[in-house]
N, CA and C of each residue as an Amber inpcrd file, in Angstrom:
protein
   555
   0.8230000  -1.1960000   0.0000000   0.0000000   0.0000000   0.0000000
   0.8650000   1.2570000   0.0000000   1.9240000   1.2160000   0.8000000
   2.8160000   2.3610000   0.8810000   3.4730000   2.6340000  -0.4750000
   3.8040000   1.5690000  -1.1890000   4.4160000   1.7040000  -2.5110000
   3.4410000   2.3540000  -3.4980000   2.1760000   1.9460000  -3.4330000
   1.1540000   2.5180000  -4.3070000   0.9610000   4.0060000  -4.0220000
   0.8930000   4.3800000  -2.7510000   0.7470000   5.7930000  -2.3870000
   1.9380000   6.6200000  -2.8650000   3.1310000   6.0530000  -2.7750000
   4.3290000   6.7460000  -3.2490000   4.2740000   6.9550000  -4.7620000
   3.8190000   5.9390000  -5.5160000   3.6860000   6.0700000  -6.9670000
   2.6520000   7.1330000  -7.3260000   1.5500000   7.1700000  -6.6140000
   0.5220000   8.1860000  -6.8570000   1.0770000   9.5690000  -6.5710000
   1.8080000   9.7000000  -5.4680000   2.4070000  10.9770000  -5.1200000
   3.3920000  11.4340000  -6.1960000   4.2380000  10.5320000  -6.6970000
   5.1910000  10.8570000  -7.7550000   4.4700000  11.2620000  -9.0440000
   3.3760000  10.5630000  -9.3340000   2.5840000  10.9020000 -10.5090000
   2.0080000  12.3120000 -10.3910000   1.4760000  12.6400000  -9.2150000
   0.9120000  13.9750000  -9.0000000   1.9900000  15.0550000  -9.0890000
   3.1810000  14.7600000  -8.5870000   4.2930000  15.7120000  -8.6940000
   4.6510000  15.9340000 -10.1570000   4.6930000  14.8590000 -10.9510000
   5.0270000  15.0090000 -12.3690000   3.9480000  15.8070000 -13.1020000
   2.6860000  15.6150000 -12.7310000   1.6180000  16.4140000 -13.3290000
   1.7900000  17.8860000 -12.9990000   2.1450000  18.1650000 -11.7620000
   2.3320000  19.5470000 -11.3410000   3.4690000  20.2030000 -12.1110000
   4.5550000  19.4650000 -12.3500000   5.7030000  20.0110000 -13.0630000
   5.3900000  20.2880000 -14.5260000   4.4940000  19.5000000 -15.1110000
   4.2040000  19.6340000 -16.5430000   2.8530000  20.2640000 -16.8210000
   2.2250000  20.8510000 -15.8110000   0.8820000  21.3890000 -16.0200000
   0.8380000  22.4320000 -17.1250000   1.9160000  23.1780000 -17.3210000
   1.9620000  24.1460000 -18.4130000   1.9470000  23.4940000 -19.7830000
   2.4080000  22.2420000 -19.8300000   2.3910000  21.5060000 -21.0920000
   1.0000000  20.9860000 -21.4150000   0.1500000  20.8790000 -20.4120000
  -1.1680000  20.2950000 -20.6100000  -2.2070000  21.3120000 -21.0520000
  -1.9200000  22.5850000 -20.8440000  -2.8610000  23.6250000 -21.2400000
  -2.1380000  24.6580000 -22.0840000  -2.8500000  25.3390000 -22.9160000
  -2.2740000  26.3900000 -23.7330000  -2.3070000  27.6770000 -22.9310000
  -1.1410000  28.1720000 -22.5680000  -1.0930000  29.3440000 -21.6980000
  -1.1550000  30.6590000 -22.4630000  -0.9390000  30.6350000 -23.7860000
  -1.0090000  31.8720000 -24.5590000  -2.4010000  31.9840000 -25.1600000
  -3.1890000  32.8360000 -24.5710000  -4.5520000  33.0110000 -25.0430000
  -4.8900000  34.4940000 -25.0240000  -4.6120000  35.1950000 -26.1260000
  -4.9200000  36.6210000 -26.1390000  -6.4090000  36.8640000 -25.9300000
  -6.7390000  37.8890000 -25.1820000  -8.1420000  38.2370000 -24.9270000
  -8.5920000  39.2050000 -26.0110000  -9.8630000  39.1250000 -26.3560000
 -10.3400000  39.8900000 -27.4910000 -11.7500000  40.3800000 -27.2590000
 -12.0750000  41.4610000 -27.9220000 -13.4550000  41.9280000 -27.9030000
 -13.7490000  42.6430000 -29.2110000 -15.0170000  42.6100000 -29.5720000
 -15.4780000  43.2740000 -30.7850000 -16.6440000  44.1760000 -30.4010000
 -16.6250000  45.3980000 -30.9330000 -17.7050000  46.3540000 -30.6810000
 -18.1680000  46.8770000 -32.0330000 -19.4580000  46.6650000 -32.3220000
 -20.0470000  47.1530000 -33.5630000 -20.9850000  48.2960000 -33.2000000
 -20.7510000  49.4620000 -33.7770000 -21.5860000  50.6270000 -33.5090000
 -22.3400000  50.9750000 -34.7880000 -23.6700000  50.8610000 -34.7300000
 -24.5270000  51.1710000 -35.8760000 -25.0850000  52.5720000 -35.6780000
 -24.9160000  53.4220000 -36.7090000 -25.3090000  54.8260000 -36.5950000
 -26.2130000  55.2310000 -37.7600000 -27.1520000  56.1300000 -37.4780000
 -27.9550000  56.6630000 -38.5840000 -27.0900000  57.6210000 -39.3870000
 -27.6290000  58.1500000 -40.4570000 -26.8370000  58.9870000 -41.3480000
 -26.4280000  60.3200000 -40.7300000 -27.0430000  60.6890000 -39.6040000
 -26.6620000  61.9040000 -38.8870000 -25.6120000  61.6260000 -37.8100000
 -25.1860000  60.3640000 -37.6800000 -24.1720000  59.9970000 -36.6940000
 -24.7170000  59.5960000 -35.3380000 -26.0540000  59.5450000 -35.1900000
 -26.6420000  59.1160000 -33.9250000 -26.5510000  57.6000000 -33.8000000
 -26.1880000  57.1290000 -32.6230000 -26.0390000  55.6890000 -32.3990000
 -27.4100000  55.0320000 -32.3310000 -27.6140000  54.0340000 -33.1780000
 -28.8580000  53.2720000 -33.1950000 -28.7330000  52.0460000 -32.2990000
 -27.5840000  51.3570000 -32.4120000 -27.3800000  50.1160000 -31.6580000
 -25.8930000  49.8670000 -31.4880000 -25.5330000  49.2230000 -30.3730000
 -24.1640000  48.7880000 -30.1330000 -24.2220000  47.2970000 -29.8250000
 -23.3980000  46.5310000 -30.5430000 -23.2920000  45.0900000 -30.3240000
 -21.8790000  44.8230000 -29.8330000 -21.7500000  44.1730000 -28.6760000
 -20.4300000  43.9020000 -28.1140000 -20.3060000  42.4350000 -27.7400000
 -19.0930000  41.9330000 -27.7800000 -18.8590000  40.5620000 -27.3490000
 -17.4210000  40.1450000 -27.5310000 -17.1090000  38.9940000 -26.9660000
 -15.7760000  38.4010000 -27.1100000 -15.7020000  37.6800000 -28.4440000
 -14.5110000  37.4840000 -28.9430000 -14.3360000  36.7490000 -30.1810000
 -13.2910000  35.6630000 -30.0060000 -13.0790000  34.9050000 -31.0350000
 -12.1090000  33.8200000 -31.0290000 -10.9430000  34.1790000 -31.9440000
  -9.7190000  34.0380000 -31.4370000  -8.5360000  34.1200000 -32.2830000
  -8.3070000  32.7150000 -32.7930000  -8.1950000  32.5530000 -34.1050000
  -8.0520000  31.2260000 -34.6860000  -6.7460000  30.5790000 -34.2340000
  -6.7350000  29.2500000 -34.1760000  -5.5750000  28.5510000 -33.6260000
  -5.0720000  27.3830000 -34.4300000  -5.5460000  27.2040000 -35.6480000
  -5.0550000  26.0820000 -36.4540000  -3.6070000  26.3360000 -36.8650000
  -2.8410000  25.2680000 -37.0780000  -1.4500000  25.3810000 -37.5170000
  -1.3160000  24.6290000 -38.8300000  -0.7950000  25.2940000 -39.8520000
  -0.6700000  24.6720000 -41.1730000   0.7090000  24.0950000 -41.4250000
   1.7040000  24.4730000 -40.6360000   3.0560000  23.9800000 -40.8590000
   3.8170000  24.7740000 -41.9120000   3.2100000  25.8150000 -42.4410000
   3.9100000  26.6770000 -43.3910000   3.4270000  28.1110000 -43.1810000
   3.9290000  29.0310000 -43.9600000   3.5440000  30.4350000 -43.7760000
   2.4390000  30.8640000 -44.7210000   1.7400000  29.9200000 -45.3180000
   0.5900000  30.2290000 -46.1730000  -0.6850000  30.0230000 -45.3730000
  -1.5750000  31.0170000 -45.3990000  -2.8730000  30.9170000 -44.7150000
  -2.7360000  30.4640000 -43.2690000  -2.0440000  31.2370000 -42.4650000
  -1.8340000  30.8760000 -41.0650000  -2.9330000  31.4500000 -40.1780000
  -3.0770000  30.8810000 -38.9920000  -4.1030000  31.3160000 -38.0420000
  -3.6270000  32.5440000 -37.2700000  -4.5430000  33.1120000 -36.4850000
  -4.2060000  34.2790000 -35.6790000  -3.1290000  34.0070000 -34.6480000
  -3.2440000  32.8720000 -33.9410000  -2.2510000  32.5550000 -32.9150000
  -0.9030000  32.2320000 -33.5400000  -0.9180000  31.5240000 -34.6740000
   0.3330000  31.2160000 -35.3640000   0.9580000  32.4970000 -35.9050000
   0.1280000  33.4210000 -36.3930000   0.5880000  34.7200000 -36.8720000
   1.3150000  35.4700000 -35.7480000   0.6980000  35.5150000 -34.5600000
   1.2980000  36.2240000 -33.4240000   2.6030000  35.5610000 -32.9990000
   2.6300000  34.2430000 -33.0360000   3.8320000  33.4900000 -32.6600000
   4.9780000  33.7930000 -33.6300000   4.6720000  33.8250000 -34.9160000
   5.7020000  34.0360000 -35.9330000   6.1340000  35.5050000 -36.0270000
   5.3330000  36.4130000 -35.4940000   5.6510000  37.8500000 -35.5960000
   6.8910000  38.2320000 -34.8030000   7.2490000  37.4450000 -33.7980000
   8.4060000  37.8020000 -32.9770000   9.6910000  37.1080000 -33.4350000
   9.6230000  36.3570000 -34.5300000  10.8050000  35.6900000 -35.0750000
  11.6040000  36.6920000 -35.9070000  12.9090000  36.5420000 -35.9020000
  13.7880000  37.3790000 -36.7200000  13.3110000  37.3530000 -38.1660000
  13.2650000  38.5060000 -38.7980000  12.7150000  38.6160000 -40.1470000
  13.5000000  37.8180000 -41.1890000  14.7280000  37.4230000 -40.9010000
  15.4960000  36.6190000 -41.8490000  15.1510000  35.1350000 -41.7630000
  14.4490000  34.7220000 -40.7290000  14.0420000  33.3210000 -40.5830000
  12.9100000  33.0170000 -41.5640000  12.9750000  31.9010000 -42.2900000
  11.9160000  31.5910000 -43.2590000  10.5370000  31.3570000 -42.6330000
  10.4780000  31.1190000 -41.3370000   9.1980000  30.9300000 -40.6440000
   8.5780000  32.2520000 -40.1920000   9.2890000  33.3470000 -40.3700000
   8.8220000  34.6650000 -39.9330000   7.6710000  35.1690000 -40.8080000
   6.8190000  35.9880000 -40.2100000   5.7730000  36.6900000 -40.9640000
   6.0750000  38.1850000 -40.9920000   7.3520000  38.5120000 -40.7780000
   7.7590000  39.9100000 -40.7660000   7.2780000  40.6070000 -42.0300000
   6.7100000  41.7750000 -41.8570000   6.1780000  42.5350000 -42.9780000
   4.6820000  42.3520000 -43.1470000   4.1160000  41.2890000 -42.5800000
   2.6640000  41.1080000 -42.6230000   2.0500000  41.9190000 -41.4950000
   0.7930000  42.2860000 -41.6670000   0.1260000  43.0830000 -40.6430000
  -1.3840000  42.8880000 -40.7480000  -2.1010000  43.2610000 -39.6860000
  -3.5590000  43.2110000 -39.7080000  -4.0130000  44.2830000 -40.6810000
  -4.8410000  43.8870000 -41.6600000  -5.1220000  44.7810000 -42.7740000
  -6.5970000  45.1120000 -42.9810000  -7.4880000  44.1200000 -42.8260000
  -8.8900000  44.3820000 -43.1420000  -9.8370000  43.4740000 -42.3700000
 -11.1170000  43.8610000 -42.4050000 -12.2070000  43.0580000 -41.8560000
 -13.1550000  42.7260000 -42.9930000 -13.7690000  41.5660000 -42.8930000
 -14.7090000  41.1220000 -43.9180000 -15.9700000  40.6030000 -43.2420000
 -17.1250000  40.9150000 -43.8330000 -18.4260000  40.5410000 -43.2650000
 -18.9360000  39.2490000 -43.8740000 -19.8060000  38.5690000 -43.1050000
 -20.4270000  37.3540000 -43.5870000 -21.8190000  37.1710000 -43.0240000
 -22.4610000  36.0970000 -43.4770000 -23.8250000  35.7940000 -43.0470000
 -23.9170000  34.4340000 -42.3610000 -22.7980000  33.8180000 -42.0360000
 -22.7900000  32.5160000 -41.3690000 -23.2210000  32.6190000 -39.9210000
 -23.7590000  31.5260000 -39.3970000 -24.2920000  31.5620000 -38.0320000
 -23.6710000  30.5210000 -37.1000000 -22.7610000  29.6700000 -37.5920000
 -22.1150000  28.7100000 -36.7060000 -21.2540000  29.4620000 -35.6950000
 -21.2600000  28.9950000 -34.4570000 -20.4440000  29.6280000 -33.4240000
 -18.9780000  29.5580000 -33.8090000 -18.2310000  30.5880000 -33.4480000
 -16.8160000  30.6110000 -33.7790000 -16.0410000  29.6010000 -32.9360000
 -14.9870000  29.0400000 -33.5210000 -14.0890000  28.1280000 -32.8190000
 -12.6540000  28.4700000 -33.2000000 -11.6950000  27.9880000 -32.4240000
 -10.2910000  28.2490000 -32.7350000  -9.8690000  27.5430000 -34.0180000
 -10.6230000  26.5700000 -34.4780000 -10.2790000  25.8320000 -35.6950000
 -10.8670000  26.4400000 -36.9620000 -11.5770000  27.5620000 -36.8530000
 -12.1270000  28.2160000 -38.0450000 -10.9950000  28.6150000 -38.9830000
 -11.1990000  28.3630000 -40.2750000 -10.1970000  28.7300000 -41.2790000
 -10.7140000  29.8210000 -42.2090000 -11.8930000  30.3230000 -41.9330000
 -12.4950000  31.3910000 -42.7200000 -13.8920000  31.6670000 -42.2140000
 -14.5350000  32.6620000 -42.7820000 -15.9250000  32.9370000 -42.4380000
 -16.7950000  31.7810000 -42.9110000 -17.8980000  31.5330000 -42.2160000
 -18.8290000  30.4840000 -42.6620000 -19.3720000  30.8050000 -44.0450000
 -19.8990000  32.0270000 -44.1940000 -20.4780000  32.4510000 -45.4690000
 -20.0880000  33.8990000 -45.7190000 -18.9590000  34.0730000 -46.3770000
 -18.4840000  35.4340000 -46.6660000 -19.4070000  36.0970000 -47.6930000
 -19.6480000  37.3780000 -47.5070000 -20.4410000  38.1540000 -48.4670000
 -19.5370000  38.4730000 -49.6510000 -19.9830000  38.1440000 -50.8640000
 -19.1340000  38.2950000 -52.0500000 -18.9910000  39.7400000 -52.5210000
 -19.9200000  40.6090000 -52.1520000 -19.8530000  42.0240000 -52.5410000
 -18.5440000  42.6240000 -52.0220000 -17.7870000  43.2550000 -52.8940000
 -16.4960000  43.8230000 -52.5250000 -16.6120000  44.8350000 -51.3850000
 -17.7600000  45.5000000 -51.2530000 -17.9270000  46.4930000 -50.1890000
 -18.0890000  45.8460000 -48.8090000 -18.2200000  44.5140000 -48.7500000
 -18.2990000  43.8250000 -47.4570000 -16.9310000  43.7300000 -46.7900000
 -15.8750000  44.0210000 -47.5450000 -14.5130000  44.0160000 -47.0170000
 -14.0250000  45.4480000 -46.9150000 -13.5970000  45.8490000 -45.7260000
 -13.0950000  47.2070000 -45.5300000 -11.7340000  47.1750000 -44.8500000
 -10.8640000  48.0550000 -45.2830000  -9.5240000  48.1730000 -44.7140000
  -9.5800000  48.7430000 -43.3020000  -8.5970000  48.3840000 -42.5160000
  -8.4330000  48.9830000 -41.1920000  -8.0640000  50.4480000 -41.4180000
  -8.8500000  51.3460000 -40.8350000  -8.5900000  52.7750000 -41.0160000
  -7.8710000  53.3960000 -39.8300000  -8.0190000  52.7800000 -38.6640000
  -7.3830000  53.2960000 -37.4580000  -6.8280000  52.1340000 -36.6460000
  -5.6200000  52.3160000 -36.1450000  -5.0210000  51.3650000 -35.2140000
  -4.6590000  52.1480000 -33.9630000  -5.1980000  51.7340000 -32.8160000
  -4.9350000  52.4380000 -31.5570000  -4.1000000  51.5390000 -30.6570000
  -2.9530000  52.0460000 -30.2650000  -2.0430000  51.3230000 -29.3880000
  -1.7170000  52.2190000 -28.2070000  -2.2010000  51.8320000 -27.0370000
  -1.9880000  52.6200000 -25.8210000  -0.7940000  52.0380000 -25.0660000
   0.2690000  52.8170000 -24.8580000   1.4450000  52.2820000 -24.1720000
   1.1890000  51.9400000 -22.7030000   0.0640000  52.3760000 -22.1360000
  -0.1970000  52.1090000 -20.7190000  -1.0060000  50.8380000 -20.4760000
  -1.4640000  50.1600000 -21.5620000  -2.1530000  48.8860000 -21.3770000
  -1.8000000  47.9480000 -22.5310000  -2.1060000  46.6640000 -22.3900000
  -1.6880000  45.6890000 -23.4010000  -2.6680000  45.5270000 -24.5600000
  -3.4780000  46.5360000 -24.8460000  -4.4880000  46.4300000 -25.8980000
  -4.0180000  47.0660000 -27.2010000  -4.5300000  46.5280000 -28.2950000
  -4.4320000  47.1770000 -29.5970000  -5.8110000  47.0690000 -30.2290000
  -6.3030000  48.1790000 -30.7700000  -7.6410000  48.2090000 -31.3570000
  -7.5460000  48.5790000 -32.8240000  -8.2130000  47.7770000 -33.6570000
  -8.2950000  48.0030000 -35.0970000  -9.7170000  48.4500000 -35.4060000
  -9.8640000  49.4820000 -36.2330000 -11.1910000  50.0020000 -36.5760000
 -11.3670000  50.0280000 -38.0930000 -12.5470000  49.5570000 -38.5240000
 -12.9430000  49.6300000 -39.9330000 -14.3670000  50.1610000 -39.9710000
 -14.7190000  50.8500000 -41.0670000 -16.0450000  51.4650000 -41.1830000
 -16.6980000  51.0960000 -42.5100000 -18.0310000  50.9740000 -42.4620000
 -18.8300000  50.7050000 -43.6470000 -19.7940000  51.8620000 -43.8430000
 -19.8800000  52.3960000 -45.0600000 -20.7420000  53.5270000 -45.3730000
 -22.1650000  53.0920000 -45.6900000 -22.9960000  54.0670000 -45.9890000
 -24.4150000  53.7950000 -46.2520000 -24.6340000  52.9520000 -47.5080000
 -23.6910000  52.9490000 -48.4420000 -23.8640000  52.1640000 -49.6750000
 -23.1290000  50.8170000 -49.6320000 -22.5050000  50.4800000 -48.5070000
 -21.7190000  49.2440000 -48.3970000 -22.5340000  48.0660000 -47.8590000
 -22.3770000  46.9090000 -48.4970000 -22.9160000  45.6210000 -48.0340000
 -24.4240000  45.6240000 -47.8270000 -25.1500000  46.4500000 -48.5580000
 -26.6030000  46.5420000 -48.3790000 -27.3190000  45.2600000 -48.8070000
 -28.4550000  44.9900000 -48.1340000 -29.2850000  43.8400000 -48.4650000
 -28.8290000  42.5420000 -47.8440000 -27.9210000  42.6060000 -46.8960000
 -27.4140000  41.3980000 -46.2410000 -27.7870000  41.3820000 -44.7640000
 -28.1460000  40.1830000 -44.2700000 -28.3180000  39.9790000 -42.8370000
 -26.9500000  39.6040000 -42.2820000 -26.2540000  40.5720000 -41.7670000
 -24.8660000  40.3920000 -41.3420000 -24.8380000  39.7290000 -39.9660000
 -24.0680000  38.6380000 -39.8630000 -24.0040000  37.8680000 -38.6190000
 -22.5940000  37.5040000 -38.1930000 -21.5930000  37.7970000 -39.0090000
 -20.2160000  37.4350000 -38.6540000 -19.2420000  38.4090000 -39.2980000
 -18.0670000  38.4960000 -38.6790000 -16.9940000  39.3290000 -39.2100000
 -15.6810000  38.6050000 -38.9610000 -14.7550000  38.7650000 -39.9050000
 -13.4370000  38.1650000 -39.7680000 -12.3600000  39.2300000 -39.8250000
 -11.2530000  38.9660000 -39.1460000 -10.0900000  39.8490000 -39.1260000
  -8.9890000  39.1630000 -39.9270000  -8.3880000  39.8870000 -40.8850000
  -7.4320000  39.2960000 -41.8160000  -6.1350000  40.1010000 -41.8880000
  -5.0540000  39.4080000 -42.2760000  -3.7860000  40.0920000 -42.5470000
  -3.7720000  40.5680000 -43.9920000  -2.7530000  41.3370000 -44.3320000
  -2.6130000  41.8240000 -45.7010000  -2.3770000  40.6870000 -46.7010000
  -1.9710000  39.5260000 -46.2140000  -1.7440000  38.3670000 -47.0780000
  -2.9470000  37.4180000 -47.0920000  -4.0490000  37.8200000 -46.4480000
  -5.2560000  36.9990000 -46.4240000  -5.3020000  35.9640000 -45.3210000
  -4.3560000  36.0280000 -44.3750000  -4.3810000  35.1020000 -43.2400000
  -5.6120000  35.3870000 -42.3910000  -6.3550000  34.3460000 -42.0460000
  -7.5820000  34.4830000 -41.2530000  -7.1990000  34.4700000 -39.7860000
  -7.2770000  35.6200000 -39.1230000  -6.7400000  35.7830000 -37.7820000
  -7.7610000  35.5840000 -36.6710000  -8.9920000  36.0380000 -36.8770000
  -9.9940000  35.9570000 -35.8110000 -11.3860000  36.0680000 -36.4220000
 -12.3810000  35.6080000 -35.6390000 -13.7690000  35.6200000 -36.1260000
 -14.7080000  35.9280000 -34.9770000 -15.7880000  36.6530000 -35.2940000
 -16.8310000  36.9630000 -34.3140000 -18.1890000  36.7780000 -34.9780000
 -19.1000000  36.0840000 -34.2680000 -20.4870000  35.9850000 -34.7070000
 -21.3480000  36.8040000 -33.7520000 -22.5260000  37.2110000 -34.2240000
 -23.3980000  38.0530000 -33.4110000 -24.8150000  37.9770000 -33.9650000
 -25.7590000  38.5430000 -33.2350000 -27.1450000  38.6040000 -33.7060000
 -27.1810000  39.4020000 -34.9970000 -27.9980000  38.9590000 -35.9270000
 -28.0040000  39.5770000 -37.2540000 -28.5930000  40.9890000 -37.2370000
 -28.0980000  41.7720000 -38.1710000 -28.7420000  43.0410000 -38.4890000
 -28.7430000  43.1660000 -40.0060000 -29.8470000  43.6820000 -40.5300000
 -29.9940000  43.8220000 -41.9710000 -29.4190000  45.1580000 -42.3930000
 -28.3720000  45.1110000 -43.2040000 -27.7100000  46.3420000 -43.6520000
 -28.5160000  46.9800000 -44.7740000 -28.8400000  48.2570000 -44.5760000
 -29.5380000  49.0580000 -45.5800000 -28.7860000  50.3710000 -45.7560000
 -29.2260000  51.1640000 -46.7070000 -28.5840000  52.4630000 -46.9470000
 -28.9820000  53.5070000 -45.9020000 -29.8470000  53.1200000 -44.9440000
 -30.3080000  54.0620000 -43.9250000 -29.2890000  54.2670000 -42.7990000
 -28.2080000  53.4840000 -42.7910000 -27.2400000  53.6430000 -41.7090000
 -25.8440000  53.2130000 -42.1310000 -24.8820000  53.5920000 -41.3040000
 -23.4780000  53.2030000 -41.4430000 -23.1110000  52.4280000 -40.1850000
 -21.9530000  51.8140000 -40.1880000 -21.4810000  51.1980000 -38.9440000
 -19.9690000  51.0720000 -38.9700000 -19.4160000  50.9360000 -37.7730000
 -17.9810000  50.7070000 -37.6410000 -17.7670000  49.5520000 -36.6670000
 -16.6550000  48.8780000 -36.8540000 -16.2940000  47.7730000 -35.9720000
 -14.9400000  48.0910000 -35.3530000 -14.8950000  47.9990000 -34.0330000
 -13.6470000  48.1470000 -33.2850000 -13.2800000  46.7670000 -32.7560000
 -12.1250000  46.2740000 -33.1600000 -11.6730000  44.9360000 -32.7910000
 -10.4680000  45.0970000 -31.8930000 -10.5950000  44.7060000 -30.6320000
  -9.5220000  44.8960000 -29.6600000  -8.8880000  43.5580000 -29.3080000
  -7.5720000  43.4970000 -29.3690000  -6.8060000  42.3390000 -28.9280000
  -6.0300000  42.7470000 -27.6800000  -6.0790000  41.9120000 -26.6670000
  -5.3490000  42.1840000 -25.4190000  -4.3280000  41.0900000 -25.2070000
  -3.0960000  41.5140000 -24.9930000  -2.0000000  40.5520000 -24.7930000
  -1.5560000  40.5180000 -23.3560000
């Protein structure tokens, strides 16, 4: 019995030593805020929520996930595994309704209209906190006639970095909206 208890104790000690190996400790926190405004700039609705940073690994630098992108960003730019020179570039809208997961490799149902994709117009980096916020805006003539339910965050090379789903809103020419996507490290 004493031998069995000793083996259990040793097993528990080994689990404690390797607990960091059993869980993924790098998990950036994220939030998305969608502000819908009438044509006079009055706020009609605000939709807020957490999002998922994608986590699939492809083994190469083509079509990498958000977490792999962040991991490769700190590698020396001369290393072939580096993504040096790539950056968060645009957001794209969709109509898919499946809940987001870390294994997402794209939007469920991307809107094909070119106006559904907008470039990041503002990047806010506050040196006093670990957040970075990307902002994109859609005008009154953009993405009209769609029940918008998802948005994706992409790099300039088309890497799918993060995804957020939300309650649908039907885009019409009666309003504009902007999306603020915040990543916290």
